N, C-alpha and C positions, 0 to 999 in steps of 0.2 A: 504493500500500500504506500509506503514512503517513497519508493521509486516512482510510482504512478503520479503522486503529488508533485514531485520534483520536475518530472518531464512535462506535466501539464502546465506548471508554473512557467517553465522556460518557454513553452510554446506561446502562451499568452503575453509574456513580456516582449518577445520578438514581434508579435503581431500588433501590439499596442504602442510601441515606442518608435514607430516610423510613421511618417505621413502616409495616409491611405491612398490607394491607387486602384485603377481598374481599367482595362481595355473594354469599352462598352460595345465594341463590335463583336464580341465573343461571349456567349453564355457559358454556363458551366458544362464544358464538354469533357472534362478530365475526370475519369473514374480512377480507381486505384491502380489500373494497369500501368500508369505512368510512374509509379513510385515503388521503390523497395523490391525490385524484381528478384533479387538474389537471396533474400532472407528466408522466405518460406515458400518460394516458387516450386520447390521440389519436395515439399512435405508429403508424408503418407496420408495426411488428413484429406478426406474426400471432399470436404466442403469448407469454404471460407466466407466469412462475413466481412465486408469492407464498408467503412463509413468515412466519406471524404467531405469536409466542410470547406467552403470557399467564401471569403468576404472581400468586397472592395467598395471603395468610395471614389467616385469620379467627379471632379469639379473644374478641371482645366478645359478650355475650349481651344482646339487646334484647327488651323487651316494649313494643309500640307504638314510641314514640320515646325511651323511657327505657332508658339503659344500666344493667343490673343490677349492674354492677361485681363480677362473680363473682371470688372470691379466686383467685389464680394456681394454687394446687394443684388446684382443681376446674374450671378453664377447659376448655372443649371447643376444641381447636386443630385447625383445618383448614388443610392446605397443598395447593395445587393448581398444577400446572404443565402447560400445554397447548400443543401445537404444532399449528397449523392449516396444512396444506399445500394450496395451491390452484393449479390450472391453469386459466388463462383463455385462451379462443380468441376473438380479435377478428374480427368479420365486417364486412360492408359496411353502410353507412347507419346506423351507430351501434349496431348489434347486437353482443352478445358472449355467450358461454356460459362458465360457471365451474363447476368441480367442486372441492369442498372436503372434505378428509379430516382430521379432528382426531384427535390422539393425546394421551392424558392420563395423568398420574401423580398420583394423589390419595391423601391420607392424612387420618385423623382420630384424634387423640390425646385420650383421655378417661379420667376415673375413673367418671363417672356411667353410661356405657354398659356398664361391666364390674362391678366389685365394689360400686360406690356411692361416695358422697362420702368423701373422706379415705382412700381405699384406693389401692393402687398403680396408677399410670397405665399404660395399654396402648394400642396403636395398631392400627387396621384400615386396610387399603390397597386400592386398585383401580388397575389399569394396563391400558391397551389402547386400541383404536380406538373413537372416539365415533360419534355420528350423522353420517353422510355427507350432504352437501347438494349438489344440482344446481340451478343458477339460470340463468335467461335474463335479460339486461339490455338496455335500450334507452334511448339518449339521445333525448329528445323533440325537441331542436333538432339539425339536422345538425351534427356536430362539426367544429370546425376548431381549429388550433393557437392562434390569437390571439383567440378569442371571449372575451367578458367574463363569460358566464354560461351555465349549462345545467342541465337537470334529467334525472336518470336514474331510471328505475323498474326494479324487479327482481321477478320472480316465480319461485319455486322449490319444490322438494319436499325435505323432510327425511326420510331413511329411518331406520328403527329398527335401525341396524347396531351401535350401542353396547350393551354388556351392561348391562341394567337389573336383573339378578338377581345381580350380583357378590357373592360371599360371602367372609367371612374369619372368624377366630376371636374370640369374645367370652369374656373370662375371668370366671368366677364367683368364683374364688379362685385361690390360687397353684398348685393342682393340677388344677383343673377348667376346661375350656374347651368352648365350644359353637360349632359352625359355623352361621352365619346370615347373611342379607343385610345388607350394610353400609348405613350411613346414606345416605338419598337424596341428600344434598349431595355425596357423593363417588362416586355411581354414574356409570358411563360414558355412559349414555343414559337416555332417559325411556320407551322402549318404544312410542312413538307414531309413526305416519306423519303428518308435519305439512306445512303450507303456509307457506312463507316469503314475506313481502312486504317490499319495500324502496323507499325514496325517497332518493336522494342528489342534492345540489344544491350549486352554488357560484355566487358572483357577485363580480366585481372592480369596484372603484370607479374605477380608472384604466386607461388604455390599456396601460400598461406592466405591468399585472397584479401590482402590488406589494402592495396591501392589499385584502383581500376577505373575504367571509363564506362559511361552509360549513354544511351541515346534512345529517345522516344519520338516517334513521328506519327502524327494523327492528321487525317484529312477526311472531312465530311463532304460527300458528294450529294448535293441537293438538286435533282433534276427539275423540280417544279419551278415555274417562272415567278409568278406572283401569287399571294395567298388570298386576295380579295378584301383584305382589311385596309381601310383608308384612315390614315393618320391626319386628321384635320383640326384637332383641338377644339372641335365644335364651332369653327369660324367659317365665314363665307369663303367659297372656293374661287380661286382665280381661274378663268377659262383656259388660258394657255397652260398653266401648270396641270390642270385637269386633263387637258389634251395629251400632254407628253407623259402622263402616268406618274407625276411627281408625288401624288398623295398615297398611292397604293404601295403596300409593303412588298419588297422583294423577298424571295426565299433563297438566300445566298449560301454558297459553300463556305466553310470555315476550316481553319487549320491551326495546329499547335505543334511546334517542334522544340525539343529539349535535348541538350547534350552537355556533358560535364565530367567531373572527376569525383570519385567516391573514395573515402578513407574509412576503413572498418577497424575499430578498436574494441575487440571483445563484444560487449552488448551494445556499444554505441557505434553509430556511423554518422559521418559528416560528408556533405557534398557541396560542390561549388560548380555552377554551370551557367549556361545562357538559355533563355526561353524566348521564342518568337511565336506570336499568335496573332491571328487577325482574319480578315475577310478579303478575298480577291475581288478585283473589279469585274472579272468575267469568270463564270463557272466552267467547270470541265465539261459538263453535259447540260444541255438546255439553253434557254434564252436568259437574258440578263436585264430585263425590264424592271421597272418599279424603283422604289426608293431604298437605297442601302448605304451604309457608311463603310465604304471600302477603306482598308488601311491595315496597319500592323502596329504592334507594340513589342519592342525588344527590351528584355529585362535581364539583369544579373540575378541568379536564383540560388541563394544559399539554402541549405537544408540540414536538418538534424533528425536522426532516427534513434529510437531506443527499442531494443528487442527483449521481450520476455519469452518464456518458454513456449507459450501458445498464443502470443499476441505481440503486436508491434504498434508503436505510436510514432507519428512523424509530424514535422512542421516544415513547410517550404514557404519562403517569403520572396517572391520575385519583385525586385526593385527596378523601376523603370530606368532605361538608358536612353531610349529613343522612341518617339511616337510619331506616326505619320498618317495623315488622312489623304487618301487618293481621290483624284477626280473621277467620279462615277459617270455612268451613261446619262443620267438626268442632268448632271452638271454640264456635260458636253453639249446637250441639247439647249440648255439655257445660254451657254457661251455662244453657240451658233446663232441663236435668236437675238441676243443683245449685242454681240460683238465684243463682250467683255469676258475675259477668262474667269471662270467661276469654279470654286471648290467650296462645297458646303462644310461648315465646321463640324467637328466631332469631338467627343469628350475623352478625357483621361484623368488620371490622378498621379500618385507617386509610388504606390505599391499595391499588391494584393497578397492575401494570406491563405494558405492551405493548411488545415489542421485535421488530421484524421487518424484512423486506426484500422488494423486488420486483425481478425480473430480466427483461429483455427477451430472448427467445430467438431 
């Protein structure tokens, strides 16, 4: 019990003593498959329970790589807390099956979405189950406890179980409010049936498995074009913006790539690496119409893991290095219409925090 208290305290100290951050172009797509591949990956336990918590707060507005430095009274503040609950069944010959169910509590505090700049701030919220994922994994090399390296591939399906039409009230003034779809950044799902692809790998330099490398590569293919939800904030629609599809939400692909170094010291493990995640301007499959915030966030990602006999606790805190919002197809249509190069702003913060645990059942 004392060890659990110590590790939990370290996790929350790390998470609460850095300015908060989050790339709002990506929802919680990271289950436990991205973490701690080598500790219990080859256990004889047939079942594992994984609980992964993610928190971020986004309040910076970017155009391209430029921070617009929006004055605090008019900042758009997004807070998101997600819990991803995963059940993994380990099979023979390196196969495994995983079911991941995310639950999210999201909010967006803003003046611009309501009465306009320098008016009272109001908050819209979304809470519920997100998009459920079912994934099959296979280690390419027959797994063993002492092996120095391996590669795991994963292929899955993401179901549109999260509400992508979630509504809340937008305030026009102190006495008038309108019910409308909340900002896409806090919607619980994207409305598309997607294909998840993963590659997870590790390699140790020494036989004692003290120092090694890790890599995790995740890409979600979303063939659906748009999901039919219009983000209007309950305001009158501009005919040109309506014509080019600027109000309807896109169903974009998303990606997350991680790579770094692990150091294992008995029950403790420490890591340092890079994390790149975001949304591309164009999808691999399907059309690219509708509104999306394309771009990426590159972060330095320190991590700490503590291993018990049948459980593991971990914390990762990606700290932002670079954030960029790309010109999407709607921006290009606006640029062609007005003759002025246009990139819509997108949000970020300073860090995000992952705190979770794995249990052998």
